[in-house]
N, C-alpha and C positions, 0 to 999 in steps of 0.2 A: 486848430478848436483841438478840444483834448476827447477822450472818452470819459462820459458821465457818471457820476456814483463817487468818486475821487477826486481830492483836492489835488490842485499842482504838484504839490512836492509829491504828494504820496505816488503819484502817476510817474515824477520824474524818477522817485526813489527806487520804486520796483523797475526802470528800466535800469538804473544804475545796478542793481542785483544779477539781472539777468546776463548786463555787460557780462559785469565780474568771475559770475559763475560761469559763462560762454566761455572767456580769456583763460580761466585757471583748467578748464576740463579741454581747449582746444590747447594749450601749453604743453600737451602729452600727446593729443592726439596727431598734429598737426607736425609736417617739418616746414618751420619756419627758415627764412633767408635772414640771412646775418651781414650778404655781402654789403660792404660799405656803399662804392658807386650806384646799386638800387637801392638798399635800405633807407639809407640819409635822402637818396634827391626824392624819392615817392614822397618821405616825411616833411620834405621843406616845402613840396608844390600844396602840400597835405596843409599845413602850415599856413601856406599865403592865403589858400580860400577862405581856412576860421577864423581866419585875423578880419576878415570882412562881414561877422558875424555879430552885430551888436548883441551884447549881454546874452550869451549864449548857455543854455543851462546846464551844458556838458563840457567834462573835458577830454579830447577826444585823441585818439590813439592811432595812426597809422601805420599797416603792418604790410608784410609781404609775403603771400607761402609760396614759398619750394615746388613749385605744381603746373603741371605741363595745358593743365582746364583753361580756358580762355572765360574766366570769371572774375568776377570782382562781388563784394557785398560789406553790408553793413550792417551791424548788430546793434539793438537796439541798447540807449548809453553812450553813443560815440565810439564802439571800435568797427574802423573801416578797412577793410583787408581786398588787396588786390593779389592775383596769383600771376605768376611769371610768365605764364603761356598768354593773357592778356599785354602784356607790358612788352611780348615778343610781337606781337601784332601792331603796336602804336605805329603810327606814323608822322606823328605831330605831340611836343607838349601840351597843345591845345586839347588833344582828344585826351590825354591823363586827366589832366584837368574838367576836364567833360564829366568822367567817368568818377571818380573824387567828390567832383561839385554835385552830382546827382545824388549819390549815395549819401551824403552830408544831408542834403534838401530833406531826403526819405526821415531822418534821424531829428531834424528839425523840427520834419510836420508832426513828429510821433505817430509815424504813418505804420507800423509795426502794433501798438497797441491797438490802434483804430480799427487796424485789420484783422486782428485776431481777438477781439472783446471776446467771445466765445470762450474763446482759452483761458478766461479770465482766473479760474478758478485753478486752474495746474499750475503745481508749485515750480517757481523759481528751477530747481534744478532739471525738470523735467524739462520744460521750457528752452534751457538750452541745451541739452543735449537733442529735443527735437531743432534748434537752429544746427547744431553740428552735423546732423545728417543731414539734411537739407544742404548745408551747402560743399559738403564734400563730394554730391553729384555721383561723377561717372569718372571722376581723374585718379590720380596717383592714392588721394589721402582715403578715397572712398573704403578702403579695405583696412583702413586702420582703425574707425571708426567701429564697426562692429555693430552687433544686436543694441540696440539703445531703447531706452523710454519712448511709448507713444510713437515709434517709426510708422505708423503705416501712416499720419497725421502728417510727418516731414514735408511732403512736398507743399505742404499750405505754409510751409511757417517764413517763406522770404516772399511773397507773391501779394501784390497790391493792387488796391481797385485800383481804373482807370481813373475814375480823378486823382486820387493820390500819385502816382505818375505823371496825370498832366502838372498838379501841383511842384511836383519834382522837377520837371521838366523848366517850368516857369522863374522857381528859386533858382537853381543850380547856372541857368543862365547868366542870372543876374547877378551870383556869386563870381564864376569866371569875371565876367566884362569888369567886377569893380575891382579881383586880383590881378587884371593886366593880361588877361588868355581872350582867345576867339572864343568865344561861345559856342562859334556851330563846329566846335571837335569833336563833340559826345556825338551828334548827328551825323557825322562822317565816319567817325567810326563805325555805328550802328549801320549804316548804308553797304559799307564794306564788308562787314561779316553778312548782312542778311543776302548777299551777292554771291560770296564765298557757300554759303549755305546753299543757295540756289543752286548750284554748280554742281556742291555733293549735299544732295540730301542726307547723307546717311550722317554727315557733320554737323548737325547745330550745335553753335555754343552754348556748353548752361548758361553765358548772361544773357541771351535773346530769350529762352525761356522765363525769365523771371523782368527782362528787358523789354518785350518784342514793339518794335516801332512800325505800326499799319498804318498803311497809306492817308489816313485823316489823321493824325498824330504827327509826322511827318510836315506836313503842312502846315500843318499848325504852328508849329517848332519853328520853322523856317520863315512865318511870317513874322512869326514875336520878333526873330533876329531882324528881320529885314525893316521892320515900324519900327524897331527900335534906333538903327543907323550904326549895330555893333559891325564892325567889322569880321570880314567871313575867316579869315587867316593872318595869321602873327605871321613873318615873312623870316624871322632869324628862329633858328633853331639852335637852341644852348647847349655848349656843350654837354652839361652832365644829361639831359636828354638821352644823348647818343652813346653814353657811356653805362647809362641804367641799361637801356635796348640790348644793348652788345654783350652788355653781361646775360641778362636774361636769357636772348637768345643761345646764349653756348649752354646754360644749362639744359632749354627744352630741347635743341635741335643737336647739339651736339659740337666739339671743336671744328670738327670736319666741313659740315655744311658752313659753318660762320665764318670759317679762314678762308677756305675758296671765295665765297661770298665780297669779303672784306678786300682779299686780293685784286679780285677784277673791281672795284670799285676805285681801289688803290692806282690800280694801272689804267685808268680811264685817268682819274683826276692829277697824275704822277706832278705835277707843278704845284698842285694843293698840299699845304702844311697840314691841315686840319685831317686830309686824306690817309698821310705817311705817320700820322697821329695815331689815330684810329688805329689803323693794323701795329700800331706797336703797341698799342695799350693792349690790344685781343691778345699778341705773343705774350705780354708779360701775365695775362692773367692764365697763359696756359703753362705760362712755367718755361716758356722760352726764352731765356733772357738774352743771347744771344740777340738772337733775331729782333727784338723790342727794343735792344739798346740800338741798331742799325736805321732802325725806322724811327724810333724816337731825336736819335741827332738828326737824321735829313729833316724831321719836323721843323724842327727848331730852327734850321740853318733856313730854313725856309720861311719862316715867323720869328725870327730873334726873340720880338715882342713880348710873346706868347709864353705867360707866366705860367698856366697850366702845364704846359708842355713841359718847363723846363723841372715843376713837381715832378710830375712821372718817368724822368729821367734819372731825378735824382731818387727818386725809389727803387730804379732798375742799379741804379750805381749801388747804391746801399747793397741791394741783394746780393749782389755779386763782388761784393766786399771790397770795392774801389771807393775808398772815404774821400779821398782827398778831391777826386771828381765831382761825389754826391754834393761836398760843399759847396765847391764851386757853382755848380748848378744852381742852387741855391741861393748862391751869395746876392743881394740887393734885388731881390725877387720880391715881387707885393702881387698875390693872388688877388682872386674875385673874394669879396664878402664869405659866397657861399662853401668856399676851398678853404677856407683861413684856417677851419679846424687842422682840416687836413694837412696845411704847412707845420703848423703845432706841434700835432703828433711828427712830423716827419724829421722836423729839426729836433725834436726829443730824441727818434730812433737815433741820430748823429748822433749825437750827446753824449748817447748810453755807449755806443759803440766805443768811441774815442775814450770812454771812462769817467765824462764829466756828470755826473750822478745828480748833481742839485739845482744844474743847468738845462736835463733833462727832465728833473720832475715840473721846472717850472712851465718848461712846456706844453707837457701833460697837461699841467693843471687849468692852461689858457685856453686848451682846448675844447676840453670840459665845462669852462665858463663860456667858453663862446656855443658851444652847440653841446648842452647838456643832453641831448635826445642822441647824442649819437652814439651808437654800440660800439665803431671803431676807437670813440674817444676815450671812452669811461671803459673798456676793456685795455685800452695802452697803459690807462693810469692804475688800473688795479694789479696788471703785471710789474708795472716799476715799483709800487707797494710792496707787494710779494718780495721783488728782490732784494727789496731793502728791508726785510724782516717785520714789515709792519703788516701784519696780518688779519688785524679788524679792517684796518682801511684796505686790505686785497679784496677780501669778502665781501664787504659792503659795497666797492664799485664793480667788483662780477656780479654782484645782482644787479644794480644798476643798469648795469651791458643787460643781464638777461632781461629786465624789462624792456630796453628800448629794441629787442630783438622778441616781442613777444613771448618769452616764455617765463610767464610767472611762476607759477609751482616750484621751477629750476630757481629762479629769484627768492620765493622764501627760502629754499633751501636755504640758502648762501647767507639770506640775513639773519637765521638764527645761529647761523656758525659766527657772523661778522659778532651777532650779540653776546657772543660766549669769549670773546676776543678783547670786545673794545672796554670802555672806563664806563659803568655800569649807570653814571652820574654825567658823563660826558653830551655834549649837542650830537656826536654823531649817533650815539646807542640813541636819543630819542627819535632822531631821525630812522632810522633802523625801527626800529616799534613802529611809530607811524604809518612805514610805507607796509609794514607788515598787515596790519591793519586796513589800509587802505585796499592793496591787493585781495585781501580776504574778508574782508568784512566783519573780521571778527579780532576782540579783541587777546591778550594773550592768556587768558583764563578759558577763549570758547574757540579752540583750534585743532578741535582733534580729528577734523576731518581731514584738515593737510597731515595732520601727523599719523595719521592713517594711510594715506597716499600711498598705493603701490610703487610711487617714485621711486626709484634709486638716490640715495644722496649722492652729491657731487663729487 
């Protein structure tokens, strides 16, 4: 059901305008995460969920805020964001899928416009500012938002009615189940957060303020899950989830605490290759290449068939300048589809180091084809073009990398720079112009708002 008085296309169009304006404003105000293991994994899970929505009106974008707040939110039009503080709290990929599916369900149900019909006369810029202020909450990003229009009403910006929450619960459960995730993940997360909040009354997570789980709603959701015969929990824990959570915890809690925790876990499971791998990965992220190499070599010794272990060991060898070891680690390896783009990037990096530029470029191009929504792949392809003096292509793929990471104003700047270098009649220039229009909602003759932005040129 949609608000009365407007056609479906008008309502969807208004949501898209709000989404676009929010994304432009937020690209300056917030610190967006571009860590490959965090961002690409959230995008992967989000894409699995969205793929189960037949005929959706929206083009979804999943982003991660580098912020310690335990929060997540969806902006009308399909912009779904998760804070690293929430990622650090998750205990399973089912919980992540539950959060993303619930937020997607709010978007699909048009709950924002239904809840805020009284604000329908407020212009799009002001509505985006209201949402921006609401989601900043009390976390690290709040200070950056400052004084926004209609600030007194920001607490209303992402509040939904009880009926809308119930609808999102039902839809989220169905989406999780269809995408292969245990639908109880969302419930288990909220139960744990509420238990923590009861133990520390002064630390109510922001996510609970917009997604409360009273007893009657909890009972209802659990009844739906049990009646449907859905599994309560998926037993396997994907490696990508562990890497995303460790990276998020590293940013939120700091290296000392996370390293101590991981060392204890490895000590308890010293015969487990996965435990050594995660410790090695953590050392790599901290820049401690010697310990990283030792732990990753031990992991591969314990589980020689794990191609992902070899992939990260090769990355460490490459960072240490040991090219032969890196190539040997990669030789004959076949990684999981989720990591195939990462493998192509790494092979490209090795080819660059040995001077085979054509082979390197082929690998980077394949990485982008395999995962065009990867900041990591787009950025490395941009750098490769830059090293070859192909400035227009370098700017274009830098812009696409910035889009992947949620920095849309910066992307527009790079797209304009690309247009100054590309053949104006070529296909890439056409793509750049179309991307500018998609990101700003303005054609080439009506973009003064972006030109007058206080954002510095890259």
